[in-house]
N, C-alpha and C positions, 0 to 999 in steps of 0.2 A: 804097082801102087803099094802093096803090102810091104815090099822091101823098103820103100821110102818112109812109110810110117814107122817101121821098126828102126830105121836109121835116124829119122828126125827125133823119135822118142825112144831112146835105148832102154828105158825102164818105165814102170808105171808112174813113178814120181815125176819124171820130166813131163809126162802128159798131164798130170795133175796141176803142175805149175802153169802149163799152157791153158788149161781149162779155167784155172782160177783167174788168169789175166783176161780170158775171153769173156768169162761171166761177170767179174766184178771190177776189173781193172784196179782201181785204186780204193774204192769204198765198197766194203763188205756190206751187202744188204740181207737182212734176215728174210728167209723165204716164207715166213709165217706172219710176221706182222710189218714187214717192209721198213723196219727200223735200221738206221746206220750206226746205232750204238751197241756195237759188238766187240767181243774180245776173243782173240785166238786162245785156244786151249793148248795144253802141253801135247796133246795128240796131234799128229801131223794132219793138216787140212780139216780140222774140226773147230768149231766156233761156238760161242755162247752169246745169246742175244740178252742184253741187259734190260730190255724193255719187257719182253714176254717171258723172259727167264727160261728160254729153250735152248738145248744144245742141238747142233745140226752139223752136217758134214757138207763137203764141197758139192756133193751130188744130190742133196736134198731137193726134192720136187723135180727131179729129172728122170728120164727112162733108165738111167744107169744106177739109180738109187737102190740100195739094199739087194744088190746082186753080188755074187762072188766072182763073176766074170771080170777079168782085168779090163781097165778102161781103154787100152789100145785096141782090144778086140771089139769093143763098142764102136770106136772110131771106124774101124774097118767095116763093121756091119752097116753103120750109117752111110759110108761111101757106097758099098755094094747096093744098099737099098735104093739110093738116089740114082745110081748109074746103070743098074743091071735090071731090066724089066723081066728077065727070066730067072731072077733069083728064087731059089727054092731053099727050104730050110736044110735039105739034104747037102745041097751044093755048099751052103754057108757052114754047115757043120764040118765038112771036109776041109774048107779053106782055113777056119778058125781052129780046127782040131779040138772041137768040143762035141759033146753028145748031141745028137739030133734033136732031142727035147729041149735042150738049152737053146739051140739055134732057133727053133720053132717059137720059144717064149721071147726071144730077142726080136724076131721079125713081127711077131704079134704086137709087141709093145710099141714098135715103131709105127705099125699100121694104125693102131689106137691113137697115137699121139697125132699122126698126120690127119686122120679123119676128124678128130676133135678141132684141130686148126682149121681145116677146110670149113667145118660148120661155123666156126667163129667168124671166119672171113665172109662166108655167105650171109650171116646175120648182119654183119656190119654193112655189107654192100646192099642189103635190103632186097 
């Protein structure tokens, strides 16, 4: 699977293009005020909301936001998190070739995300 990810996304920019299409497709939506009145900035994959006057990146309000870990490694982490019930942060650190503390933070971020989603689903279900 890892080889497939690196073949499908040879660099981080190719994954950013994929993530852009996955997240917004045609209309960029501000993650802060939900406006569609946005402008692309000169920086790659950064945007400016013309309503709330906020600058934001492609990964704003995601678990990948504000990390220095390349996005392809996040994709691999998400895959392993969903498919490997025996996933440990030490195992993930070896697979990704990152520090074990980084792997621990990545797994913890995903655990927090999915636990919040479970709570939301349970609240909706009543």
